[in-house]
C-alpha positions as CSV (number, residue, x, y, z in Angstrom):
1,M,0.4,-0.4,-0.2
2,F,1.2,3.6,-1.1
3,V,0.9,6.3,1.5
4,L,1.6,10.0,0.5
5,S,3.8,11.9,2.7
6,T,2.0,15.1,4.4
7,N,5.4,16.4,5.0
8,F,5.8,19.4,3.0
9,S,9.0,20.7,4.9
10,T,11.1,19.5,1.8
11,Q,12.2,22.3,-0.4
12,M,12.4,21.4,-4.1
13,D,13.8,23.4,-6.9
14,L,11.1,23.6,-9.7
15,T,12.9,26.9,-11.1
16,G,13.3,24.8,-14.5
17,V,9.7,24.7,-14.7
18,T,8.3,28.2,-13.4
19,D,11.5,29.8,-15.8
20,L,9.4,28.4,-19.0
21,L,5.9,29.5,-17.3
22,W,7.5,32.8,-16.9
23,K,8.8,33.1,-20.1
24,R,5.1,32.4,-21.7
25,F,3.9,35.0,-19.8
26,F,6.5,37.1,-20.6
27,Q,6.1,36.4,-24.7
28,W,2.5,36.5,-23.8
29,E,1.9,39.9,-22.2
30,F,4.6,42.1,-23.7
31,G,5.1,40.1,-27.4
32,E,7.6,38.4,-29.3
33,A,9.6,41.7,-30.2
34,D,9.9,42.6,-26.8
35,M,10.5,38.4,-26.1
36,N,13.7,38.0,-28.3
37,V,14.7,41.5,-27.1
38,A,15.4,40.5,-23.4
39,I,16.9,37.4,-25.2
40,K,19.7,39.2,-27.2
41,R,19.8,41.1,-24.4
42,M,20.9,38.4,-21.8
43,K,23.2,36.9,-24.9
44,E,25.0,39.8,-25.2
45,S,26.0,40.6,-21.7
46,G,26.6,37.1,-21.0
47,V,23.6,36.9,-17.8
48,R,20.7,34.9,-17.4
49,Y,17.9,36.2,-15.7
50,K,15.0,34.7,-14.3
51,W,11.7,35.3,-16.8
52,K,10.1,36.3,-13.8
53,K,12.3,38.9,-12.7
54,L,11.7,40.5,-16.4
55,F,8.4,40.0,-16.3
56,E,8.1,41.5,-12.9
57,A,10.5,44.7,-14.1
58,K,8.6,44.9,-17.5
59,T,5.5,45.6,-15.7
60,E,6.1,48.1,-13.1
61,K,8.2,50.1,-16.0
62,Q,4.9,50.0,-17.9
63,K,3.4,51.6,-14.5
64,Q,5.2,54.1,-14.9
65,V,4.7,55.3,-18.0
66,E,1.3,55.2,-17.9
67,Q,1.5,57.0,-14.8
68,R,3.3,59.9,-16.4
69,M,1.0,59.6,-19.3
70,S,-1.8,60.3,-17.3
71,A,-0.2,62.5,-14.7
72,G,0.5,64.6,-18.0
73,L,-3.0,64.1,-19.5
74,R,-4.3,65.4,-16.1
75,N,-2.6,68.5,-16.6
76,K,-3.2,69.4,-20.1
77,Y,-6.7,68.6,-18.7
78,E,-6.6,71.0,-15.8
79,A,-4.6,73.6,-17.5
80,A,-7.3,73.7,-20.4
81,N,-10.4,73.7,-17.6
82,W,-8.4,76.7,-15.7
83,F,-8.6,78.6,-19.2
84,C,-12.4,77.6,-19.7
85,I,-13.0,79.3,-15.9
86,E,-10.8,82.3,-17.1
87,N,-12.8,83.0,-20.5
88,N,-15.8,82.7,-18.7
89,V,-15.1,85.0,-15.4
90,V,-14.0,87.2,-17.9
91,K,-17.3,86.9,-20.1
92,V,-19.5,87.0,-17.0
93,L,-17.4,90.5,-15.4
94,G,-17.5,91.8,-18.9
95,A,-21.5,91.2,-19.3
96,R,-21.8,92.4,-15.1
97,L,-20.0,95.4,-15.8
98,S,-21.7,96.2,-19.2
99,W,-25.3,96.0,-17.6
100,L,-23.7,98.0,-14.8
101,S,-22.3,100.9,-16.8
102,A,-26.2,100.6,-18.9
103,Q,-27.8,101.2,-15.6
104,L,-26.1,104.1,-14.4
105,H,-25.8,105.4,-17.9
106,C,-29.9,105.3,-17.4
107,N,-29.9,106.6,-13.8
108,S,-28.0,109.6,-15.0
109,N,-30.2,110.2,-17.8
110,V,-33.3,110.6,-15.5
Protein backbone atom coordinates (compact mmCIF):
# COMPACT_ATOMS: atom_id res chain seq x y z
CA MET A 1 0.00 0.00 0.00
CA PHE A 2 1.23 3.49 -0.98
CA VAL A 3 0.95 6.27 1.58
CA LEU A 4 1.35 9.87 0.52
CA SER A 5 3.55 11.79 2.89
CA THR A 6 2.12 15.04 4.23
CA ASN A 7 5.53 16.30 5.23
CA PHE A 8 6.07 19.31 2.94
CA SER A 9 9.07 20.67 4.78
CA THR A 10 11.43 19.62 2.00
CA GLN A 11 11.94 22.26 -0.63
CA MET A 12 12.18 21.51 -4.29
CA ASP A 13 13.73 23.79 -6.87
CA LEU A 14 11.13 24.27 -9.59
CA THR A 15 13.02 27.04 -11.36
CA GLY A 16 13.44 24.96 -14.50
CA VAL A 17 9.69 24.48 -14.82
CA THR A 18 8.51 27.86 -13.62
CA ASP A 19 11.08 29.79 -15.66
CA LEU A 20 9.59 28.38 -18.87
CA LEU A 21 6.11 29.37 -17.69
CA TRP A 22 7.27 32.91 -16.90
CA LYS A 23 8.89 33.10 -20.33
CA ARG A 24 5.51 32.22 -21.85
CA PHE A 25 3.74 34.80 -19.69
CA PHE A 26 6.29 37.38 -20.79
CA GLN A 27 5.69 36.51 -24.43
CA TRP A 28 1.88 36.62 -24.08
CA GLU A 29 1.90 39.91 -22.20
CA PHE A 30 4.56 41.85 -24.11
CA GLY A 31 4.84 40.06 -27.45
CA GLU A 32 7.40 38.12 -29.41
CA ALA A 33 9.48 41.19 -30.27
CA ASP A 34 10.05 42.22 -26.65
CA MET A 35 10.87 38.63 -25.71
CA ASN A 36 13.46 38.45 -28.50
CA VAL A 37 14.98 41.75 -27.36
CA ALA A 38 15.29 40.37 -23.81
CA ILE A 39 16.92 37.18 -25.09
CA LYS A 40 19.32 39.18 -27.27
CA ARG A 41 20.32 41.41 -24.36
CA MET A 42 20.91 38.40 -22.12
CA LYS A 43 23.15 36.83 -24.78
CA GLU A 44 25.07 40.06 -25.37
CA SER A 45 25.67 40.71 -21.67
CA GLY A 46 26.39 37.07 -20.86
CA VAL A 47 24.00 37.23 -17.91
CA ARG A 48 20.99 34.96 -17.49
CA TYR A 49 17.99 36.49 -15.78
CA LYS A 50 14.93 34.72 -14.46
CA TRP A 51 11.87 35.38 -16.61
CA LYS A 52 9.80 36.11 -13.52
CA LYS A 53 12.12 39.00 -12.62
CA LEU A 54 12.06 40.26 -16.20
CA PHE A 55 8.25 40.07 -16.23
CA GLU A 56 7.98 41.98 -12.95
CA ALA A 57 10.48 44.64 -14.07
CA LYS A 58 8.73 45.14 -17.41
CA THR A 59 5.32 45.36 -15.72
CA GLU A 60 6.63 47.93 -13.24
CA LYS A 61 8.17 49.97 -16.05
CA GLN A 62 4.85 49.96 -17.91
CA LYS A 63 3.03 51.16 -14.79
CA GLN A 64 5.47 54.05 -14.43
CA VAL A 65 5.03 55.04 -18.08
CA GLU A 66 1.23 54.91 -17.70
CA GLN A 67 1.41 57.07 -14.58
CA ARG A 68 3.58 59.66 -16.36
CA MET A 69 1.22 59.71 -19.33
CA SER A 70 -1.88 60.05 -17.15
CA ALA A 71 -0.23 62.84 -15.13
CA GLY A 72 0.60 64.68 -18.35
CA LEU A 73 -2.94 64.31 -19.63
CA ARG A 74 -4.34 65.41 -16.29
CA ASN A 75 -2.11 68.51 -16.31
CA LYS A 76 -3.18 69.37 -19.86
CA TYR A 77 -6.84 68.89 -18.96
CA GLU A 78 -6.51 71.05 -15.85
CA ALA A 79 -4.73 73.78 -17.81
CA ALA A 80 -7.41 73.73 -20.51
CA ASN A 81 -10.16 73.66 -17.89
CA TRP A 82 -8.58 76.57 -16.04
CA PHE A 83 -8.37 78.53 -19.30
CA CYS A 84 -12.10 77.89 -19.91
CA ILE A 85 -12.94 78.98 -16.38
CA GLU A 86 -10.91 82.18 -16.79
CA ASN A 87 -12.64 82.95 -20.08
CA ASN A 88 -16.05 82.39 -18.52
CA VAL A 89 -15.20 84.63 -15.57
CA VAL A 90 -14.03 87.37 -17.94
CA LYS A 91 -17.21 87.03 -19.99
CA VAL A 92 -19.42 87.15 -16.91
CA LEU A 93 -17.55 90.12 -15.46
CA GLY A 94 -17.64 91.90 -18.80
CA ALA A 95 -21.39 91.33 -19.10
CA ARG A 96 -21.90 92.45 -15.52
CA LEU A 97 -19.85 95.62 -16.11
CA SER A 98 -21.80 96.36 -19.29
CA TRP A 99 -25.07 95.97 -17.41
CA LEU A 100 -23.85 98.19 -14.58
CA SER A 101 -22.64 100.88 -16.97
CA ALA A 102 -25.99 100.75 -18.78
CA GLN A 103 -27.81 101.09 -15.46
CA LEU A 104 -25.62 104.00 -14.44
CA HIS A 105 -26.15 105.66 -17.79
CA CYS A 106 -29.93 105.19 -17.56
CA ASN A 107 -30.02 106.49 -13.97
CA SER A 108 -27.93 109.54 -14.81
CA ASN A 109 -30.27 110.52 -17.68
CA VAL A 110 -33.39 110.30 -15.54
